[in-house]
N, C-alpha and C positions, 0 to 999 in steps of 0.2 A: 188816976187818969180817967177823965170822963169820956163817954161815947160822943161822937160827933153829933148824933141826933139829939141827945139830951142837951148838950152844950148849945146847939143851935136854937132849941126851944127856949132855953134860959136867956140867951142873948137877945132873941126877938122880944121876949117879955120885958127885958130891961129898957127897951126903946119906948118912945111914946106911943100912944094908941093908934097913930096913923100907920104904924107898921104891923098892926095886928092881922092884916090880910095875909101876911106871910106864914102865920101859924098853920093854916090849911095847906100851904104849898111846900112845907118843909120836907115832906116825904119825897117829893119830886126833886127838890133842891139838893138834898144831902148826897145822893149817889153821884150826881154830875160834878158837884164841887169837891167831894171827897177824892174823886179820880184826878181832878185838876190839881188840887193841893198836893197830892202824893207825887205828881210829876214835878211840881215846883220844888218840893223837898229833894227829889232825885236830881235836881240841877237842870231840868229842861227849860228851854226858853219859851216865853209866851209871845205869840204874834197876834196882836189885836187886829180884828177885821170887823167892820160894820157895814151895813147898807148905807145908802146916801142919807136917809133921814136921821140915822143915829151917828153920823160922822162926828158930831160934837162930843159924843160919849167916849169915843176912842181917845180924843184929846184930853178929856177929863180924867180918864183912868190913867193915861200915860203921865199926866202931871201930878197925880195924887199917889200912885202906888209906891213910888220911891221918894216920898216926902221925907225930909230930914227929921221931922217929928215922929216918924214911925218907930225909931229906935230899934231897928233891925237891919240886917244886911240888905243891900240893894238887890233887887230881883231883875233878871234879864227879861225886860218887857219892851217890845217895840211895836209900832203900828206898821202893819204890812203895807198899807197903801203909801205911806211916806217913804218906805224903803224901795218899793217896786211900783213906780208910777204908771206902768203899762198894764197893771192888773185889770183895769176895766176894759181893756181891749182884747183880753185873752178869751177866746171863744171855744176852741176845740181841745180835745183831750191831749193831743200831742203838746200843745203849748203849756197846759197845766202840768203835764208830766215833766217838762223841762224846768218849770218853776219849782216843783217838788224836789227834783234832783239838785238844783242849786241850794235849796234850803237844807237838804240833808248834808251837803258838803259844808255849808256855812255853820251848821249847828250840830257838831258831832255827838254832843250829849243828848240830842233829841230836842224836839220842839213840838208845840201843839198850837193850833189856831183857837183863839177865843173869839167866836163869832157872835155878834149881837145884831139882830135884825130880822127882816122878813125872810121866810122860806122861799119867796118868789124872787128875791134879788139875784142879780147875775153873780154877785160875790158869794152867795150861798153855795153855788155849785162847787167852788173850791173847798169850802169848809166841810161840805158833806162827803167829801172823798175819803175821809178817815173817821171811823166811828169813835176814835179816841179824843177828838177835838171837844172843846168846851163850847156848847151851843146854847145860847139864850135866844129862843125863837119867838118872834112877835106874831101873833095871830096865825100860827101854823102848828100842825101836829107832826112832829118829827121824833122818831125813836131816839132815846139817849140824849134828850135835850130838856132844858127848863123852859116851860111855856109861859109867855107873858101876853096878857090881853092888852091890845092897844086901846087905852081909854083916854086918848087925847093928852092934855097937859099932865094928868096924873101919871102917865107912863114915864115921863122924865123924872118925876119924884121917886117913883118905884125903882128906876135904874140907879139913882143915887143911893137910895136905901140899900139896894142889893150890893152895890160896890162896897159900902161900909161894912156890911155883913161878910162879904167875901174877904175883905182886907183883915177883918178881925179873925176870921177863920184861919187865914195864913199865919197871923201872929200866934194864935193859940196852938197851932201845929208846930211852928218853929220853936216855941218855948215849952213844948211838952204838956200842954194843958188838956189836949184832946187825943183820943186814940183814933187813928185813921183806918184801923183794921176792921 
């Protein structure tokens, strides 16, 4: 079994040269993805949440992660904003506490938020409440997150590349190709 760090480097190098930027970032990538994939393996649900600018990405991930060509079990992945339409109206701690209570009842095996977006977004407040969430932060320095620089149109390409790597990491973990310890 290969370590996740070695496997990640090999997988990045298998892609075309447009993904070479990720070689430098893999040390930041591996800990956050390793934690998330471990939770997926343990049966936790993924709740996708993005800021407004990346709302397309939540739809993209939701449509691709359980694609029939993946040849693996379906994963419990849902977009939080489609489940809870009033999320953008929640402003105070008490309202967010009520939402967390509902989610804990709804997902007894556990759940985590996969947040993709700006640290300044109103949605980030909910994602930042738990250090165990998977955070891909654009133009912001947040502990326990993967940092992405907003470089215009290339950000969209990077997000698609990262999803492909994340999806391959899930496969490698499910099929025993990598060690998550």
